[in-house]
N, C-alpha and C positions, 0 to 999 in steps of 0.2 A: 396368368400363368397357371397351368393345371398341375394337379398332383395325383395322378391315376393310382388306382389300387395296385399295390405292389404284390404280385402273385408269386408265392413261394412253393405252393403245392396245389394240387387239383383233385377234387373228388371225382369218383367214377359214377356214372349214371346206373343206378340199379335197373331201371327201365329205360333202355335207349330210345324208345319211341317217345316216351314222355320227355326224355332230355331234348330230343330234336324239336318237340312242340314248344318247350320252354325257350330254346334258343331262337326259334322263329318269332316269338313275341317281341324280340328286340333285333330286327334285321340289320341294323346299323352297327352292331356289336360283333367284333371278329376276334380271332386268335384265342389266346388264353382266357380272355374275358368270356368269350362265347362258350368255351369248354367249361369254365367255371359255372356258368348259368345252366349248362346241360347236366353237369354232375349234380348240382343242387337240386334242380327241378326234377331230374330223373330218379332221385332217391327220396325226395321229400315232397309229398303232395301239399303240405302246408307251404313250403317255399315256392312251389310251382305256382300256387295261387297268388302269393305275394308278388312274384315277379310279373305275372300276367297283369295283375290289377294296377301295379305301379310302374308299368314298363316305360312310360314317358318320362317320369321323374327319374328312374334308375339309369336310363341311358345317359343322362347328363351327370348323375351323382357318381357313376363309375369312374369319370374322368377326374374327379376331385372329391373323394368321399368326405374328407375332413370339413371342407367348406360346405358341402351339402348338409351334413349333419348340424353344423353350426346354424345354418339358415332354418333348419327344422325347428330347433330349439328356440331361436329368436322369433319365429313365426308363432310358436305357442304363446309367447309372452304378449303378442299383439291380438290374440283372439278375443272377440266380443264375448259377453257372457252367454249369449244365445248360441254361439258357435263353439263353445268350449267342449261340449260332448262329442260332436263329430270331429272337431278339430284335433282333439288329443288322440282320438282313435286313429285318425289318418297318420298323425305324427308317430304313434306307436308302430303302425305298420311299416313305416319308412326306416325308423330306428332299428326295429327288429330285422328288417331285410338287409340293411347295409352292415349290421354287426355280424349277421349270419354269414353273409358272403365274405366279409373280412376275416372272420374266424376260420371258415373252411379254406380259404386261400392262404392262411398263415401270414396274412398281411399285417394283423394287429395281434399283439401278445394277449394272453388271457386277461391281464389286469386292464387293458384298454377296453376289451369287450364288456367285461363285467362293470367296469367303471362307467362306461357310457350308459349302459342299462340302468344302473343305479342313479346316475345324474338325472336322467329323464324321469325316473320314477319319483324322485324328490321334487323336480319341477312340477310334475303332474299333480302331486299331492298338495303342493303349496297353491297352485292356481285353482284347483278344485275347492280347497278349503276357504281361500280368501273370497272366492266368488260366492260361496254360501254365506260366509260372515257379512259380506257387503250387502247381500239381499236382506239378511235379518236386521242389520243396523238401519237400512233404508226403511224397513217396516216397523222400526222402533221396538224390536223384539229383544234387544240386548241393552238393558238399562245402563245409562251413564256412558255409553260409547257412541262416537261419532265417526264420520268418514275417515278422519285422520287415524282412527284405530284399526282400520282394515289391515294397514301394513304390519301390525303385530297381531292380526287375527283375534283381536279383543282378548288377548291373553291366553289363547289356546295354542298349545304347542303339540307337534307330532314328533314322536321318537321313532326313528327307524331302528328296528331290532334285527338281529340275525344277520343274514347275508346282506340285506340292504344297509344295515348300520355300518357293515365292514366294506362297503363298496365292492361287494362280491355277488351281486345278483346273478343267478344263472339265466339260461335263455328263456325259460318259461316259468319264472319264479312267481309264487305268490309273494306279496309284500306283508311283512309282519310289522304292525304299527301299534304303539301305545299312545293314546290321546289323553292329555292332561291339560287342566287350565289353572291359571294362577288366580286363586280365590282372593288374593290381597287386592286385586283391582276392583272388587265389589263390596259394598257395604252390607251389613247384615239384612237390611230390608230388601236389597236387590238380588241377593245371593241365589235364592231358589228360582227366580225367573231367569236370571243369566245361566244358571246351570241347565235348566230345561232347554234353553235355546242353544247352548253350546253342545249338548247331546244331539239335538236335532241337526246341527251343522255337521257334526261328525258322521252321522248316519247318511246324510245327503252326500257328503264328500265320498264316503265308501261307495255308495250306489252309482255316483257319477263315474267313478273309476272302474267299477267291476260289473255293471250291467252289461249284458250282451245285447247289441242292437245289430242292425243290418251292416253297420260299419265295424263290427267287432267289439272288443273291450279293450280297456287300457291296462289295468292290472287287477288280478283277483286279490282282494284285501282280506287280511286276517287280523282281527282285533282281540284275539283271545289270550294274548300274552299279558294283558293287564292284570292287576291284582284281583284274584278270586272272580273270574269272568262269569261264573255261573249266577252270581247274585249282584254284580256291580253293573251300572250302565256303561256304554261304550266310551264315555268321557267322564273322568272323575277329577276331583280337585287334587292338586300337588300335595296339599296337607294330608289328605286321606291316603294317598299313594305312600307318602313317607311313613306314616304311622303303621301301615300294613308291613312294609318291608323291615321296619325296625322290630316289630313284634313277631311276625310270621314268616318272614322271607326265608326262602330255602336256597340250597346251594345251586340248583339249576337256575334259579332267578339271578343269583349272583353271577353266574357264568353268562347268562343272557345279557347282563348289563355290561359285560366287557365290550360288547359290540355296539351298545346303544349310542345314538347320535341324533340331535335334534336335525329334522330335515325339512320341516315346513311350519308355517305359522310363526309363533313368537320364538324365534331361535334363542334369544338372550335368556328368556324365562327357562327354556329347556335346558340350557347349559347350567343355569343356576340350580335347577333341580338335580342335575346329575352330580353337581358339586356337593349338594347336601347328602346325596346318597353314597358318596365316596367311602365313608367308613363302613357301610354295609357291604359294598363290593369288595373293597380292598382292605383286608384285616390288617391290623397293625403288626401282627406277629406272623411268622411263617405258618402257613395253614395246611399242614400235611393231612389233616382229616378230610380235606377235599378230595383226596385220592379215593378213599373209600366211598364218599358220596357219588363221585363220578362213575366209579365202577358199578355201584348199585343202579345208577341211571342207565348205563349200558346194558345191564342185564334186563332191566324192565323194558327197555326199547326192543331188545331181541325177543323178549317173551311176547309182548303185545303185537309186534309187527311181524313176527314169524321169521326174523332174520338171523337166527342163531345157528343155522345149519352149516355144513362144510362149505368150503370155497369151491363152487361150480359155476362157470362162467354163465351158461344159459339161465336166465331168470334171476341172476344175482343182483341184489340191490346195491348200487354203486354208491349210495349215500349211507344207508343204515346198516348194511351187511358187513360181515366180518371183512377187515382190511379196507373199508370204505372211507368216504370223505369224512363222516361223522367221527370215525376213530382218530383221524389226524386233528380234527378240530378239538376233540375232548382232550387228546394228548397235550395240545398247545394250551387251551384255556385252563386246564387244571393246573399246569405249571405256572401259568400266569397268576392264578388265584393263590397259589402257595407262596409266591415271592413278590408279587406285585404291590402288596401293601407296604413293603419296605423299599421297593425300588420302582419309582414312577416311569422309568425307561421301559419297563415291561407292560405298561398299560397301553398297548396297541390294539387296534380293532382287527386288523387283517390277519389272516392265518399265516401267510408267508412271512409277513413282517414280524409277527409274533415269535415265529420260530427263529428268525434271524436274530431278534434281540435276545431270546433265551440262550442261543449259542453264544453270542457276544458276552453274556454275563456268566457263562459257565454252567448254566442249568440244564443245557442239552449239549451233547457231543456235536461239534460243528459239522461232522460228516453225516450224522444222523439227521440233523436239521436240514441239511442240503438235500439229502435223499428224500426225506418226507415232503419237502417243498416240491421237488420234481415229481413225486407220486401224486401229490395234491393237484398240481397243474394238469397232469395227464388224466387223472380221474375226472376233473371238471370238463375237460375237452370231451371225454366220452359221454359224460352226463348231458352236455349241450347237444350232442348229435342225437342222442336218444330223444330229447325233447323237441328237437327240430322237425322230427318226422311228422308230427301231428299237433305241434304246439300244445303239448300236454305236460302237466306237472307230474311227471313220472321219473323214476330213477333206476328202474330195474332194467337190465340187459333183456332183450327179447328172449323168449323161451324157445323160439323156433329157429331153425337153420336159416330160413328166408329172412326173418327179422334181423338176425345177427349179420347177414350178408348186406342188408340195407345200411346198417351202421358202419360196416367195413367200407362200403362205397363212399359214404360221406367222410370217412377218415382218409380215404385214398389209399387203402392198404388191402391186402388180401384177408379173407376171413380167418384163415389159419394164423396169420400174424397177429390179428386182432385178439383172438382167443388166447394165444400164448402171452402176449404182452399184458392183457388184462389180468390173466390168471397169476402171472409173476408178480406184478405190481400189488395186487390184493394180498398174496402171500406175504410179501415183504412188509407191507404196512402192518399186517396182523402180527408178524414176528416182532417188529420194532416196537409196537404199542402194548401188546398183551401183558408182558411181564410187569410193566409199570402199573397196570390197573388190577392185577389179580393177586392181592396179597394172600388170598386164601389158598391159591394154587400150590404153594410150596408147603410140604408137610413139615410140622414142628419137629425139631431134633429131639431124640429120646433123651431123657435126663440122664447125666453121667452119674456113675455110683457115688462120687464124692458129693454131688448136689443132693442126692437122696439122704446124705448124712447130716444135712443142715437142720438146725433146730426147727421141728415141725410146729412147735407152739408159736413161733414168730410168724410162720407162713400162714397159720390159721387165722391170725388176726387181720390180715391184709384186707379181706372182703369188707371189713367194717370201716375201713378208712374213707374219707371224703372223695379221694380221687377215684374210688372204684364204686361210687354210688350207682352210676348208670350202666345199663346192660351193655351199651356200646363200649364203654371204657373196659368193663370186665372182659368182653369178647377180645378186644385188642391186646389187653394185658396177658390173657391166657396164651396168646400166640407168642408174646415176648418172654413170658416166664421161664420156659426151658432154657433159653439163651442167657438170660439174666443169672439164673441159678448156676449154670454151667461156668459162667465167667467168674462168679464169686467163689466157686469151688476151687478155682485155679489160683486164687490169690494166696499170699503167704500165710494169712490168718483168716480163713473163710468165715468163721463165726464173728470175728470183730467186723469184717466188712458187711456181713448180713445185718448186724445190729446198727451200723452206721447207715446202711441203705434203708433199713426199717425206719429210722428217724426221718430220713428224706421223704419217703413215701407217706408217712404219717402227717407230715407238715404240708403235703401238696394239696392245694384246694380243689383242683380238678385234674383229670387225667387224659381226656380223649385227645386233645391237641398234642400233649407231650408224648403220649404212647405212640401216636401216629408218626411223630417226628422220629422216635427211635426205630420204628418199624421200617421207615423209608430210609433211615441213615444208621445202620446197625453199629457203624464205628463209634457212634456217640455213647453206646453202652459201655464200651472200654473206658472212655473219659469219665462217665459217671461213676463207674466202680472204683477207678483210680482215686477220684475226689472223695468218694464216700469213705474210702479205706485210709485216707491220709488227713483230710481236714474236715473235722466235724462242722466247723464254722462255715466252710465254703458249701458243704453239703446242706446245711440249714439255709443258707442264702439262696441256694438253688431251689429249695422247696418254695420259698416265697417269690422267687424271681426266675421261674423255669424258662421264661421266654428268652433269657440270655443265651440259651442254647442255639437260638436262631443264628447268632453271630458265628458259631462254629461251622455252619454249613456254607458260609461265604468262603471262597477258595483261599482267602488270605488270612485266615485266622492264625495260622502258625508262621506267617511271615514276619520280617523284621519290623521293629517299631517304625511307623511312618514319620514321626517328628511333629512338633507343635504346629507348624504351618499347615500341613496336610490335614491333621486333626481339626484345626479351626475351620478349613474350608469344608470338610466333611459335615461337621455339625452345622454350620450355617447353611449348607445345602439342605440338610434334613429340616431345619427350622423353616426355611423358605417355602417348603411344601405345605406347611400348616397354615390355616386361615386365621386363627384367632390366638389370643394370648395363652389361655389355658391349655390348648392342644400343643402349642409351641412348648410350653413347659414340660408337659407330659412327654413330648418327643425328646427333649433334652434329657429327662430322666431316663427313658429307655435307652438312649444312645450312651449316656454315661455308664449305665449298669453293664452294658455289653463290653465296653472297653475296660471297665474296672475288672470284670470277670476275666477278660483276656490276659490282663496283666497277672492276675492270680494264677491262672492255669500255666502261663509261661514260667512263672516262678516255681510252682509246684512240680513242673516237669523238667526243671533244670535248664530251661532254654535261656534264662537270664539270671543274673546274680541279684542279690539283695540290694546291692548299690544301684544297679540298673532299674530295678523295680521301684526303688524309692524315687528316682528321677522320673520315671513313667507315671507314677501315681501323681506326682506334683504337676507335670505337664498336663495331665488330664484335668486336674483341678483348675489350672490356669485357664485352659480353653473353656471350660464350663463357665467359670466366673466372667471371662472376658466376652463370652457370647450371650449369657443371660442378663448381665448388667444393662446392655442397650435395650433389651426387650422390656425389662422392668421400667427403664427410664422413659421409653415411648409410651407404655401404658399409663404410667403416672402422669406424663405431660399431656395426655389427651384430656385429662380432667383439670390439671392445675397449671398447665403451661409448661414451656421448655425450661429447663434448669437455669436459674439466674446466674449471670456472671460466666465463669469458666466451667461451671459444672463441678462434678465430684471425681475423685479418684479412689479406688479401693486398694488399700495397702495390705499385702500379705505378710503376717508376722510368723514367728517361731518356725516350725518345721516347713510350713508352706513357703515362707520367705526364703529359707535355706534350700528350697527344692528337694526336700526328702520327706516323703510321706510314706506311710504304710497302709495296709488294707483297711484299717479301722480309724485312721486319723481324722479328727475334726479339723476345721480351718479357724486359725486365728486371724481375725480381720479388723481393720480400722478404716473408717470412711472419712475422708478430709475433702472439704468443699471450699471454693473461693467464689463468693458472690460479687467480687469487685465493688462497685459502688451501688449495685442494685439492692433494693430493700424488699421488693415483692416480685413474685412471679407474674406473668401475663397469661391468663388463661381463663376458661370458663368459671373456674372456682379458684381465684388467686389465693396464694398463701405468702405470709411473711417468710423471709429467707430462712430462719432457724427452724420453724415447724415444717417448711417445705423439705429441707433436707433430712430432717429427723424422720419424717414420714416416709420419704424416698428410701432411706436406709432400712426402715422397718419392712417396707415392701420388698427390698432385695433379700433380706434375711428370711422373710416368709417364703420367697420363691425358692431359695436354697434348702430350707429346712422343713417346709410343710410336708407331713406324711400323706401323700394322695394316692390314688389308685395304683399309680406306677411307682410308689415308694417316694423316698425323699432323695434329694441330691447329696447333701452333706449335713452334718451337725456344725454349727457355727458358734465361735466363742469371741466376744467382743470386749472382753475384760482388759485387754491391753491397751485400750484407748486412754487418753489423758484422763486422770481422776478415776480410772477404773469404772466399775459398775455404777458408781455415783454420778458420773459425768454424763453429758448428752451423748446419744448414740452416734452422731455425726459431729465432727469438730471442724470448725472454720479454719482456713489456711492461717489467718492471723493469730488465732488463738493457739494453734498447734505450735507455730514457731516461737511465740511468746513463752508458752508453757515449757517447751523443750530447752530454751535458753535459760530461763529464770527459775523455774519451779521443779522441773523433773528430778526424780530420784536417780541414783546411779543405776538401779535395776532397770528404769525405763530407758536409759541410754544404752545399757547392755542389750535390751530387746531391740533397739534400733540397728544393732550390728547385723541383724538378720532380716530387717524389713525390706520389702520389695514391692513396688507398684505392679498390680496384676491387671487392672482394668480401669477404665475411665478416660478423662481428658488428657491427651498426650503432653500438652504443654504444662499442665499442672503436675502431671507425673514427672516430668523432667525437672520441675522446680523442686518437688519433694525429694527426688534422689539427690540433687545438688545440695539441698539442705541437710539431708542425712549424712552426706560425706563431711560437710563442714562441721557438724556436731561431733562426728567420730574423730575428725582430724583435730579438733580443738584441744586446748591444754587440759590435762586430767591431774587430779590430786591422787597420785599413785597410792599412797598410804591409806588414804581414806576409801578409795575404790576397793583395794584388797581387803581392807577391814570389813567393808560392807559385804563383800563376797563371802567372807568367813561367816558373817552373821546370817547371811541368807542361806548358806550351806547348812548351818545348824538349824535354822528354822525348818528347812525342807526335811531334814533328818528327823526332827521331832514330829512333824505333821504326816509324813509318808514313810510308813515302814514297808520294806520290800516284801512282796507276796511269796517270795521263795527264791530258790536258786534261779529258776527260769524267768524271773522278773528282771530283765536286763536293762530296764529303763530307770527304775527308782532305787536309790541307795548309794552309799559311799562306793566310789570307783566304778560306777555305772554311767549310763548315757547322760542323764541330766547333770550328773556331777562334772563329767568331762566337758559337756557343752558350756557349763557356766565358766569354767576355766578358759576355754576357747574364746567365748565371747569377751572376757576380761582381757585376753591377749590382744584381740582385735582392737578393743577400745583404747588400750594402752599404747599400742603401736600405730594407732590411726589408720588401720587397715580397713578398707571398705568391702573386702571379700567377705562372703556370708558363710563359708563352709567351715567345719571344724578344723580341718587340717591347716587352713590359712590362719585361723585364730590361734592355733597352737604354735605356728611359726612366728606369729606376732609376739607371743609370750617369750619365745627364744630371743627375738630381736631386742626386746627390752630387758633381757637378762633376768627374766623371772623364772624361766625353766631353762634347763640344759637342752641341747639337741637330742640327747639320749632320752631324756624324761619325755620330751615332746613326741618322739617316735614311739616310745612305749605306750603313752596315753592314746595316740592315734590308733595303734594296732589293737589296743583294748576296745576302743570305740568301734572299730569296724567289726570286731567279733560281737560286740553287744547289739549292733545295728543289725547284723545277720540273724542273731538269735531272736531279737524283738520282731523283726520283719516276718520271719517264719512263724513265730508264735502267734502273732496277730492273725495270720492266715489260717493257722490250725484251729485256734480256739478264740471264741468271743469274750471269754471271761477268765483268761489266764491259763498257763499250762500246769498241769498237776501230774505228778509222776504216775499216780494210780490210774489215770485216765489216758495216759500217753501210749497209744496203740503202736503196732510195729510200722505201719506206713508213716505215721507222724514222726517216729523216731528216726526212720530212715531219711525223711525229708530234712529234719534238723541236722543230721550228720552231714548230708550232702551240701546244705546251705553253708555250713561252717568248715567243711574240709575235714571233719572229725572222723576217725576210724570207727568209733562206736559211741554209744551213749555214755558210758562210764568215763571214757577218755574226754568227752565233751564236758561233763559235769566237773572233772577234776580241773580241766583247763579254765572253765568259767570261774570256779571258786578262786583259783590262783590269780586269774586276771583281775578280778575284782579287788582282791587284797593288794596286789602290786599297784594298780592305779590309785587306790585309796591312799596308799603309803606315799606315792609320788606327790599327790595333791596335798596331803597333810604336811609333807616336808616343805613344799613351796610356800604354803601359807605360814608355817612356823618360821622359815627363813626371813620372810618379809616382816613378820611380827617382831622378830629379834632385831632386825635391821632398824625398824622404826623406833624400838625401845632405845637401842644404843644412840640413835640420832637425837632422841629426846634427851637422854642423859648428857650427851655432849653439849 
């Protein structure tokens, strides 16, 4: 069954006589197929020669081109070594001929045309390389390698770069290759000999492909994209290449590696090399500095190639000229470099595929992506026809009317239509891409009069800051400075905002990336000014963690909270990308900081209440602990074996257990393990059960608290474990239950009222929760418990004096005081609920508090929570009246519903006093009742 070429359009013969000669070479071909041959041969001397030379094969191939092409590729694989040179050249003629005719006829889309040319190029490289490797191995020139190593080319891999890497080879492309070898296959004594032989194999492969003979050539090869080609051989070790890119690699090389793909030789080794190079190509933070780098490259190309002139169709370079193919590729690759480090879905080699992915993720307007894709395909079709005329690697439109007419004939349209279409498309591409790449094009706004009034002494010290050390950072910042100052001048207290921004800038270790981010996303300046003018602590945090601004660029930064399940899936997807333990922990740190920042910004801008913020901070911590714990366990188990018995569970205590954290909360944790009957782990370095879980717990605490390059996740406090800081860091399930039943103090049972399993073995977690409920529901000595609470309250008061009115946490009638009463109410009533409101209701249920008293304490607690949550976001070391700026004051009032700061001060003082009176009265009543009972 045949599948003839499906002709959708026909070229016109530029020279009808040559067209007839071409048609006559295949007398058995009639109809549209004959007209196709006449149009192709009548407009392209190169195609006329191919049709004439391959007439016998073509007559059959036209009836079923797909089968014919498959047979050509299969035939290449069967070529004997001495027939490889002529055989590959014949195959190239046939592949070039059928793709040209299918392209001209509109029978195959652009992707099929370029894909087939690319597939053949990869096959030719692989066959040529392995033929040379086989010869060298047979002659004993590659030490330690035998015939079985030919399949992996003795560790030599060929990376296809550029259009070949992206499966986008044009009709007369050079092929850009980088040849590397895996040096780990060779011992020190064999290295130099192997290296020399692999260099020879690379040269011979390139010659076999590119030498012109009577049969033509296969592909012109270009090996100059390798590291430092002027001084390095044509094939270098992977280790040398990796060292070069890590220390000297430039942005254009990062962009080049977007399309890199192993195409020949040892494909697995090539893939491993690309994996090691991933941090170089794909930066972990949004990389808006790449925009300026790409713009500079464009300008250099225009200067060196002379393509910077106006758009005029005759002589215009369809690849490098304004509005050309390279503009679309740069536009796509630069955006991929910006965001691909954070989103693996953007790491695509193809230009059209890359645009579609960028549009799907919100980085490019879908209509623009679709339009640029359409222009890209159209430009490539014109480029193909330019090259088809003489099989030349050229990209310029002909400069003469006759030459343009020849291209129009191959397109099957009139010369006038061709000129109009090409000019329109070039202009549109230029318009769509130029603004993105030309940050210098827009003039800086003149400073506003208010901005000129800002303290010049503060501005004068900015150039001495670390972030402005480099000339590039200074250059970008100078473009930003007028807008920054203008926006500061429009705030309620410009001098306050300037001082806060100055603190942010002084703490910033580097500036190029962040300033580039602001330049590309000016809406972030408003957010920065808002933060600097409101929250000194958040501004300091930004100085140390400016990469969290990346999260704002994602379109969902101001969306509703996604919930714990979605958060867990997001973090686990981020961790799955990373290859090793340390990079996974760094990824977790980056991810946590972004979400932590997001909660703070939502609270600062009034998008969520303090109550919602407390829950979100807690859910974030839950997700981090639940995701990091398995990582730590797997890493530990690789050395010491899987956890004995049922493993361990992590118990969140205090505010974490109650699911109410603030921006600076540490985490109170207890680790409980159940070894069952096992005494040792089973691994390369086995440990007894107790040291196993002790060291596993220490590893978990280290993972959570270690201050690394990406900062730390959390501070951890484990003093709530049985026997406090004197006890083991991990407690066995048996010891924990015995201790809680027989030895625990009342305050330890009070702490259990807020305990919650946050990570670890599910079955053990369920048992712990059941036991917690059993202890809470058990009989209580009411008089003793409340007497102990009174004693604890007195000790706390003696040890912790409130830092002032704004310290809503410590002191009589404040948060800790009310929490203590609520925990007592939960324990007395046997309530397993963990929140303060439920505990206070429990105190009412056992008739320790009246309903009115409980409501009063709950209202005061909510006020204290709102003040404390806002205060911990505003300042890292407590609020002080003299340092409370206007932005911070407004935020405090908004968080608490107060009309002004004076009203809030009065309300706080009154609330503390009333709550303390309620608690004093409740304790006194109980003491009086106990005394009377004793007297009776």
